[in-house]
C-alpha positions in Angstrom: 64.3 -51.2 -99.5 60.4 -52.2 -99.0 60.1 -50.5 -102.5 62.3 -52.8 -104.1 60.8 -55.7 -102.3 57.3 -54.4 -103.0 58.3 -54.7 -107.0 60.0 -58.1 -106.8 57.4 -59.4 -105.2 54.9 -58.2 -107.8 57.5 -59.5 -110.5 56.7 -62.9 -109.4 53.6 -63.0 -109.6 52.5 -65.9 -112.0 50.4 -65.0 -114.9 46.5 -65.6 -114.5 44.5 -65.6 -110.9 46.1 -64.7 -108.0 44.6 -65.7 -104.8 44.6 -64.2 -100.8 48.2 -62.2 -101.7 48.7 -59.0 -99.4 49.8 -55.8 -101.0 48.4 -53.5 -98.2 51.1 -50.1 -97.9 53.2 -51.5 -100.8 54.6 -49.3 -103.5 53.6 -50.6 -106.9 53.8 -47.0 -108.8 53.7 -47.3 -112.4 53.5 -51.8 -112.2 51.6 -53.3 -114.9 49.8 -56.7 -115.0 47.2 -58.6 -116.2 46.0 -61.0 -114.1 43.0 -62.1 -112.1 43.0 -60.9 -108.4 40.4 -62.8 -106.1 40.3 -61.8 -102.2 43.5 -59.4 -102.5 44.5 -57.0 -100.1 45.7 -53.5 -101.8 45.0 -51.0 -98.7 46.9 -48.4 -98.3 49.2 -49.1 -101.4 50.7 -47.1 -104.0 49.4 -47.2 -107.2 49.7 -44.7 -109.1 49.9 -44.8 -112.4 49.8 -48.4 -112.5 48.5 -50.5 -115.4 45.8 -52.9 -115.0 43.5 -55.0 -117.9 42.4 -57.1 -114.9 39.5 -58.1 -112.9 39.3 -58.0 -109.0 36.8 -60.0 -107.3 36.6 -59.5 -103.5 39.2 -57.4 -103.1 40.5 -54.3 -100.7 41.5 -51.0 -102.2 40.8 -49.1 -98.9 42.8 -45.7 -99.2 45.2 -47.0 -102.3 46.2 -44.6 -104.0 45.5 -45.4 -107.9 45.6 -41.5 -109.0 46.7 -41.6 -112.5 46.1 -45.5 -112.9 44.9 -46.9 -116.5 42.3 -49.1 -115.5 40.4 -49.3 -118.9 38.1 -52.3 -118.9 38.6 -53.8 -115.4 36.4 -55.5 -113.5 35.5 -54.8 -109.8 33.1 -57.0 -108.5 32.2 -57.2 -104.8 35.4 -54.8 -103.9 36.0 -52.2 -101.2 37.2 -49.1 -102.5 36.9 -47.0 -99.5 38.4 -43.9 -99.5 40.3 -44.7 -102.6 42.1 -42.1 -104.7 41.0 -42.3 -108.5 41.5 -38.9 -109.4 42.6 -38.8 -112.9 42.5 -42.4 -113.5 41.4 -43.7 -116.9 38.3 -45.9 -116.2 36.7 -46.2 -119.7 34.9 -49.4 -120.3 35.7 -50.0 -116.3 32.5 -52.1 -114.3 31.8 -51.8 -110.8 28.8 -54.8 -109.9 28.6 -57.7 -107.0 29.1 -61.1 -106.3 25.9 -62.9 -105.9 26.4 -64.1 -101.9 22.4 -63.8 -101.1 23.1 -61.0 -99.2 24.2 -57.3 -100.0 27.7 -58.9 -98.7 28.9 -59.0 -102.0 28.2 -55.1 -103.3 31.4 -53.2 -104.3 32.1 -50.5 -101.7 32.3 -46.8 -103.3 32.4 -44.8 -99.7 34.4 -41.4 -100.0 36.2 -42.3 -103.4 38.1 -39.1 -104.9 36.8 -39.2 -108.6 37.9 -36.1 -110.0 39.0 -35.6 -113.3 38.7 -39.7 -113.9 37.3 -40.6 -117.1 34.4 -42.7 -117.0 33.4 -43.1 -120.9 31.1 -46.1 -120.6 32.2 -46.9 -117.1 29.0 -49.3 -115.4 27.7 -49.3 -111.7 25.2 -52.2 -110.6 24.3 -52.6 -107.8 27.0 -50.8 -105.4 26.7 -49.3 -102.3 28.2 -45.1 -102.1 28.1 -42.8 -104.4 28.2 -42.8 -107.9 30.0 -40.4 -110.1 27.8 -38.3 -112.1 30.7 -37.3 -115.1 34.2 -37.4 -115.6 
C-alpha cells in the first residue's frame, strides 16, 4: 500500500517549486517530473529509472537508489548524495555545485556514490565534497 500512497502523493505535487517535502524511503520508480525542489528529502528513496528535468537545492539523497535514472541537465546545488546509487544513470549535462552560504556548509556532498556505467558527458562539478568520477 505504501507504493500506491507514494505515487498518489507524487502525482499531487504542484508544478513548479516544491519546498520541504519528505520522500524518504518512498518507492518512486520510473516517475517523471519537471520541478524545482528546495530542501526536500529523498533519503533512501527508490528512484530507479526516474526522469528528472529538475533543480535540487539543499536536498538529501543519502542512500537513494537512482540507478538508471534520466537526470540529463539536472542541477544539484548544495545537496547531499552520500552513498547514492547512480549506476547507469544519464547525467549528461548535469551539474553538481554549491550554495553560497558564506561557509562550506552549502557544498554538494558526493561521498560513497556508485558511478559505474553513468553517462557523464558535459557533467560539471564545482566546489563539491567527495570523489569526482574520472569517466563514465
